C-alpha positions as CSV (number, residue, x, y, z in Angstrom):
1,X,-28.6,6.7,-2.4
2,X,-27.3,5.5,0.6
3,X,-23.3,5.6,1.4
4,X,-21.5,3.4,2.9
5,X,-18.6,3.6,5.5
6,X,-15.7,1.8,3.7
7,X,-13.2,0.3,6.4
8,X,-10.1,-2.0,5.2
9,X,-9.0,-4.5,7.6
10,X,-5.1,-5.1,8.3
11,X,-5.4,-8.3,6.6
12,X,-6.8,-6.6,3.3
13,X,-4.2,-3.8,3.6
14,X,-1.2,-6.4,3.5
15,X,-3.0,-7.8,1.0
16,X,-3.2,-4.7,-1.4
17,X,0.2,-3.8,-0.3
18,X,1.7,-7.5,-1.3
19,X,-0.3,-6.9,-4.6
20,X,1.4,-3.5,-5.1
21,X,4.9,-4.8,-4.0
22,X,4.6,-7.9,-6.8
23,X,3.3,-6.1,-9.3
24,X,6.4,-3.0,-8.6
25,X,9.3,-5.6,-7.8
26,X,8.3,-9.3,-9.4
27,X,7.3,-7.5,-13.0
28,X,9.7,-4.7,-12.3
29,X,7.3,-2.2,-13.5
30,X,6.5,0.9,-11.6
31,X,3.9,2.3,-13.8
32,X,1.7,-0.8,-13.6
33,X,2.0,-0.9,-9.9
34,X,0.7,2.9,-9.7
35,X,-1.9,2.2,-12.1
36,X,-3.7,-0.5,-10.0
37,X,-2.8,1.6,-6.4
38,X,-5.0,4.2,-7.9
39,X,-7.4,2.0,-9.4
40,X,-7.8,-0.1,-6.1
41,X,-8.4,3.1,-4.2
42,X,-11.1,4.6,-7.0
43,X,-12.7,1.1,-6.4
44,X,-12.9,1.4,-2.4
45,X,-14.3,5.1,-3.2
46,X,-17.1,3.4,-5.5
47,X,-17.7,0.5,-2.9
48,X,-19.0,3.8,-0.7
49,X,-22.4,3.8,-3.3
50,X,-22.7,0.0,-4.0
51,X,-21.6,-2.2,-1.5
52,X,-25.2,-3.1,-0.6
53,X,-26.1,-3.8,-4.1
54,X,-23.5,-6.6,-5.1
55,X,-24.9,-10.5,-4.6
56,X,-23.7,-12.4,-1.3
57,X,-21.6,-15.2,-2.2
58,X,-22.4,-18.8,-1.4
59,X,-21.4,-19.4,2.2
60,X,-20.4,-22.9,1.4
61,X,-17.6,-21.6,-1.1
62,X,-16.7,-18.8,1.6
63,X,-17.0,-20.7,4.5
64,X,-18.5,-17.5,5.7
65,X,-21.9,-15.8,6.1
66,X,-22.5,-12.3,4.0
67,X,-19.6,-11.9,2.0
68,X,-19.8,-10.0,-1.0
69,X,-17.2,-9.2,-4.1
70,X,-16.4,-6.7,-6.6
71,X,-13.9,-7.4,-9.5
72,X,-10.8,-5.0,-10.0
73,X,-9.4,-5.9,-13.5
74,X,-7.5,-9.2,-12.1
75,X,-8.3,-9.0,-8.7
76,X,-11.1,-9.5,-6.5
77,X,-12.1,-7.6,-3.3
78,X,-14.1,-9.5,-0.4
79,X,-16.3,-7.4,2.0
80,X,-19.1,-7.7,4.2
81,X,-21.8,-5.4,4.9
82,X,-23.6,-4.1,8.1
83,X,-26.6,-2.5,6.7
84,X,-27.7,-1.4,10.0
85,X,-24.8,1.2,10.2
86,X,-24.1,1.4,6.6
87,X,-20.6,0.3,6.9
88,X,-18.7,-2.4,4.5
89,X,-15.4,-3.8,5.7
90,X,-12.8,-4.9,3.2
91,X,-11.7,-8.8,4.4
92,X,-9.6,-9.4,1.6
93,X,-8.1,-8.7,-1.7
94,X,-6.7,-11.4,-4.3
95,X,-6.2,-12.6,-7.6
96,X,-9.1,-13.5,-9.5
97,X,-7.4,-17.0,-10.6
98,X,-6.2,-17.9,-7.0
99,X,-8.1,-20.4,-5.1
100,X,-10.2,-17.7,-3.3
101,X,-12.4,-20.0,-1.8
102,X,-9.8,-21.9,0.3
103,X,-8.3,-18.2,0.8
104,X,-11.4,-16.9,2.8
105,X,-11.8,-20.1,4.2
106,X,-8.4,-19.8,5.6
107,X,-9.3,-16.4,7.0
């Protein structure tokens, strides 16, 4: 099985930081924030194995070609794959109930 090199964009890093901060300070729950932090790390590691197998999202919805996604409980990780170089770039991370079509189009 081919492994992918997973890179996280600065924007996605900021998204992750914002999510963890929100969970920690707005919900006042360190345990939940720490669990999600671990969960995101695990899913990004898992992405090394499955990046190319996830379906490509409709370009009309995302405003971009070749965007894929994986769900992490209440959140979605959006990424693109460079098959020629076996790389995956995480573009954004957002809540599943947000207007993610607009979220990606604004990127």
